[in-house]
C-alpha positions in Angstrom: -133.6 105.0 -148.9 -135.2 101.5 -149.4 -134.8 98.1 -150.5 -136.8 96.0 -151.3 -135.8 92.3 -150.4 -138.7 90.7 -152.3 -139.7 91.4 -156.0 -140.4 89.4 -159.1 -139.3 92.2 -161.9 -138.9 88.8 -163.8 -143.0 88.2 -164.2 -144.8 88.7 -167.4 -146.6 91.2 -165.7 -143.9 93.4 -166.3 -142.5 92.0 -169.6 -143.7 95.4 -171.4 -142.4 97.9 -168.6 -139.9 96.7 -166.6 -137.3 99.5 -167.4 -140.6 102.0 -166.3 -141.2 100.2 -163.4 -137.5 100.3 -162.4 -137.4 104.1 -163.0 -140.4 104.3 -160.8 -139.0 102.3 -158.2 -135.6 104.8 -158.1 -138.1 108.1 -157.8 -139.7 106.7 -154.7 -136.6 105.9 -153.0 -135.7 102.4 -153.5 -132.4 101.9 -154.4 -131.6 98.2 -154.7 -133.9 95.2 -155.3 -133.7 91.6 -154.9 -135.7 90.1 -157.9 -136.6 86.5 -157.0 -136.4 83.5 -159.6 -138.4 80.2 -158.6 -138.1 78.3 -161.2 -136.3 77.6 -164.5 -137.9 80.5 -166.4 -137.7 83.2 -164.0 -134.2 82.2 -162.9 -133.4 83.0 -166.3 -135.0 86.2 -166.2 -133.7 87.3 -162.7 -130.0 86.5 -164.0 -130.7 88.8 -167.0 -131.7 91.9 -164.8 -128.8 91.5 -162.6 -126.7 91.5 -165.5 -128.3 95.3 -166.8 -128.3 97.0 -163.7 -125.8 97.4 -160.8 -128.7 97.8 -157.9 -130.8 95.0 -158.7 -129.5 91.3 -157.3 -130.9 88.3 -157.5 -132.0 85.6 -155.1 -132.7 82.1 -156.8 -134.4 78.5 -156.1 -137.2 76.4 -156.7 -140.7 77.5 -155.6 -142.6 74.7 -153.2 -145.8 74.3 -155.4 -143.4 73.5 -158.0 -140.8 71.2 -155.9 -142.5 68.0 -158.2 -141.0 69.6 -161.2 -137.2 70.3 -159.9 -134.8 67.3 -161.1 -131.1 67.0 -159.4 -130.0 68.8 -162.8 -131.9 71.8 -162.0 -130.1 71.9 -158.5 -126.8 71.7 -160.1 -127.8 73.9 -162.1 -128.9 76.8 -159.2 -125.5 75.8 -157.1 -123.5 77.1 -160.9 -125.9 80.3 -161.2 -125.2 80.7 -157.1 -121.4 81.5 -158.0 -122.1 85.1 -159.9 -121.1 87.8 -157.4 -124.8 89.5 -157.3 -126.8 86.4 -156.7 -127.1 86.8 -152.8 -129.7 83.8 -151.7 -131.5 80.8 -152.5 -134.9 80.5 -152.9 -137.6 81.2 -152.3 -138.1 77.6 -151.1 -140.4 76.5 -148.5 -143.4 74.8 -148.1 -147.1 75.7 -149.6 -150.1 73.6 -148.1 -152.5 75.7 -149.7 -152.4 74.6 -153.2 -152.2 70.5 -153.7 -149.5 70.4 -157.0 -146.9 68.4 -155.0 -147.6 66.4 -152.9 -146.0 67.5 -149.1 -143.1 64.5 -149.1 -141.7 65.5 -152.1 -141.9 69.3 -151.0 -140.1 68.6 -147.9 -137.4 66.9 -149.4 -137.0 69.5 -152.0 -136.7 72.2 -149.3 -134.4 69.8 -147.3 -132.2 69.8 -150.6 -132.5 73.3 -150.9 -131.2 74.4 -147.7 -128.2 71.9 -147.7 -127.4 73.7 -151.1 -127.3 77.2 -149.3 -125.4 76.0 -146.7 -123.0 74.1 -149.4 -122.8 77.5 -151.0 -122.9 79.8 -147.9 -125.7 82.3 -149.3 -128.8 83.1 -147.0 -132.4 81.3 -147.6 -135.6 83.1 -148.9 -138.8 81.3 -147.1 -141.9 80.8 -148.7 -144.8 79.4 -146.3 -148.2 79.1 -147.0 -150.3 77.4 -144.3 -147.6 75.4 -142.9 -145.9 77.5 -140.2 -144.7 74.0 -137.6 -143.6 72.1 -140.5 -141.4 74.9 -141.8 -140.0 75.9 -138.4 -139.3 72.4 -137.6 -137.3 71.4 -141.0 -135.4 74.5 -140.5 -134.3 73.1 -137.0 -133.9 70.0 -138.2 -131.8 71.1 -141.2 -129.7 73.6 -139.1 -130.8 76.3 -141.3 -129.5 78.9 -138.7 -125.7 78.6 -139.7 -126.9 80.6 -142.6 -130.4 82.5 -141.8 -132.2 83.8 -144.1 -135.7 85.8 -144.4 -139.2 84.3 -143.6 -140.7 86.0 -146.4 -144.1 87.5 -147.0 -144.9 87.0 -143.2 -148.3 85.8 -142.1 -147.6 83.9 -138.9 -148.3 84.9 -135.6 -145.7 86.5 -133.4 -144.8 83.3 -131.4 -143.6 81.9 -134.7 -141.9 85.1 -136.1 -140.0 84.8 -132.4 -138.8 81.4 -133.0 -138.1 82.1 -136.7 -135.4 84.7 -135.0 -134.0 82.5 -132.9 -133.2 80.6 -135.9 -131.1 83.3 -137.3 -134.1 84.2 -139.8 -135.6 87.9 -140.5 -139.1 88.7 -141.0 -139.8 90.4 -144.3 -143.0 92.3 -143.7 -145.4 93.4 -147.7 -148.6 94.6 -148.8 -150.4 92.8 -146.3 -149.5 94.5 -143.3 -151.2 97.4 -144.7 -154.4 96.1 -144.8 -157.1 97.4 -142.0 -158.1 93.7 -141.7 -154.6 91.9 -141.2 -154.3 91.9 -137.3 -151.4 89.6 -136.8 -148.9 90.9 -139.8 -149.5 94.4 -137.8 -149.0 92.7 -134.6 -146.0 91.0 -135.7 -144.9 94.9 -137.1 -145.2 96.1 -134.0 -143.6 93.4 -131.5 -140.7 92.2 -133.5 -137.0 93.5 -133.0 -136.5 96.4 -135.8 -132.5 94.8 -136.2 -134.9 91.5 -137.4 -137.4 93.3 -139.8 -137.1 93.3 -143.5 -139.4 95.1 -145.5 -140.7 94.0 -149.5 -143.3 94.4 -152.1 -143.5 90.6 -153.7 -144.6 92.6 -156.7 -146.5 92.4 -159.0 -148.6 90.3 -156.3 -149.7 91.7 -152.7 -150.4 95.4 -153.7 -150.4 97.2 -150.1 -153.7 99.7 -149.7 -154.7 101.7 -151.5 -153.6 99.8 -154.8 -155.0 96.2 -153.2 -156.2 94.7 -156.1 -154.0 96.0 -158.7 -150.7 95.1 -159.8 -148.0 95.7 -157.1 -144.5 97.4 -158.0 -141.2 97.8 -155.9 -142.1 101.8 -155.4 -144.9 100.5 -153.4 -142.3 99.1 -150.8 -142.3 103.1 -149.5 -146.0 102.3 -148.6 -145.5 99.7 -146.8 -142.6 101.0 -144.8 -144.5 104.1 -144.1 -147.6 101.9 -142.2 -144.9 100.3 -140.2 -143.5 102.7 -139.3 -146.5 104.3 -138.0 -147.3 101.2 -136.3 -143.9 101.4 -134.3 -144.6 104.8 -133.6 -141.4 105.8 -135.0 -140.1 108.3 -137.8 -140.2 106.7 -141.5 -136.5 108.2 -142.3 -135.4 106.1 -139.5 -137.2 102.7 -140.2 -135.7 103.0 -143.5 -132.3 103.3 -142.4 -133.2 100.3 -140.3 -134.3 97.8 -142.6 -132.1 99.0 -145.4 -128.7 98.6 -142.9 -130.9 94.8 -142.2 -130.8 93.8 -145.7 -127.4 94.9 -146.0 -126.5 92.7 -143.6 -128.2 89.8 -144.2 -127.3 89.9 -148.2 -123.9 91.3 -148.2 -124.9 94.4 -150.2 -121.6 95.7 -148.8 -119.4 92.9 -150.0 -120.3 93.1 -153.8 
């Protein structure tokens, strides 16, 4: 059994076949999934999905690219929705220096506010980080995010950055890029980080693993991610599944639902 800890079944790409996509995931051994909402539209869809399927959970937050669009009313709305028993995390939140829609100071302000909210409602955090390793880690440390912990989603940094995140009570989420032949950093991270701090994810419909690269990703493909990580770590696929599932349950509290 596997848990896809980060999937966007609420994306437009799944609008016509979300039920079939969920079925394929089940057939591939994926039981639970965390659907991540990151703006008004995707949060609403995530909340709809958790009402329809016992094994789908939600994370809700505001994406850094769109930080400039977030209001205090949105923050209050996320806080209210977070009371739902199947909302298991706040996010994805963080910093994205690749796109320039939202100025860095606005991104940091929205990031800080969401960390404070996560601490207030006592839920873990899902971090989006693109081209902002140092600032993300420093901000997590400044805001004492280790009090709730969370996951570095689709981690693409170095082993050293991963170790610093782990010291701050964060798990490392790996997805499709770890299967790419030229992905040196993700493979090094997959091999070297402690097994009890590893999570698997797809980020579907984005970042499909090899050999589906360039096509629409879907949660069934988290099996390919797990298979490659097991090979990299020279361990059995079954043990890798067991441990990452246990890690996800520990972080997101599935056993308490």
